[in-house]
N, C-alpha and C positions, 0 to 999 in steps of 0.2 A: 078180577073185575066181573061184576055180575053180567050174565048173558042177557038180562032183560033190559039193559040200557037201550034206548031207542036209537035208530040210525041218525035221527036229527040231533040228538044230544051228543052223540059221538062226533058227528061232523062239526058241530059248534065248538066242542072242546078242542078238536084239532086246529080249527081255524083260529080260535082264541089263543091257544098256546103258541101257534106259529107267529101270530101278531105280537105277543108278549116277548118272544125271542127276538124279533126284529127290533122292538123298542129297547130291550136290554142291550143288544149289540150296539145300537146307535148311541146309547148312553155311555157305554164303556169306551167307545171310539171318540166321543165328543171332547174328551179332555176335561170335562166338568166334574169327574168323580174325584172327590178328595183322596189324596194318596193313601191315607189310612183306611179307606173303605174299598179300595180296588179289589182286594182279595175276597171280601164278602160279596161284592157285586159279581165277581167272576163265579163264585159258588152259586149264586142265584141263577146265573145263566146256565151253569152246568145242570142244576136241578130242573130248570125249565126244559132243557134239551132232553134230559133223561125221561121226564114225564111225556114229552112229545113222542119220543121213540116208542114208549110203551103203548100209547094210544095208536100210533101208526101200526104196530104189530096187531093190535085188536082189530083195527079198521081193515087191514089187508085180509085177515081171516074172514071177517064179515063180508067184505066185497067179493071174496072168492066164492062164498056161498050164496050171495045175492047179486045177480046180474044187473039189477036196477041201479046199483051204486057205481059211481064213476071210480076209476082207478085213483090211487092216492096222488099220482102225478097230475091227473086231470083236475082233481079237487083243488090242489094247491095252485095250479096254473090259473084256474078260474078266479082265485083270490087276487092274483096279480093284475088281472085284466080289468 
């Protein structure tokens, strides 16, 4: 991932992915997923979670070098509130 991505873009990507993961989990737990699509939808969730973790790793490195950024825990807790 390029180092020139802005902090704002990184934060928005993390929050967006986190929201999409929640939506996908809700969908999978809803019982509305056709039986023949469950595996595909689980793979979508796995892909979202993998992408999220990659962004978390980048964010943690960035936050370590930039004291103005909140911790990943604070960032995600702020989204819940």
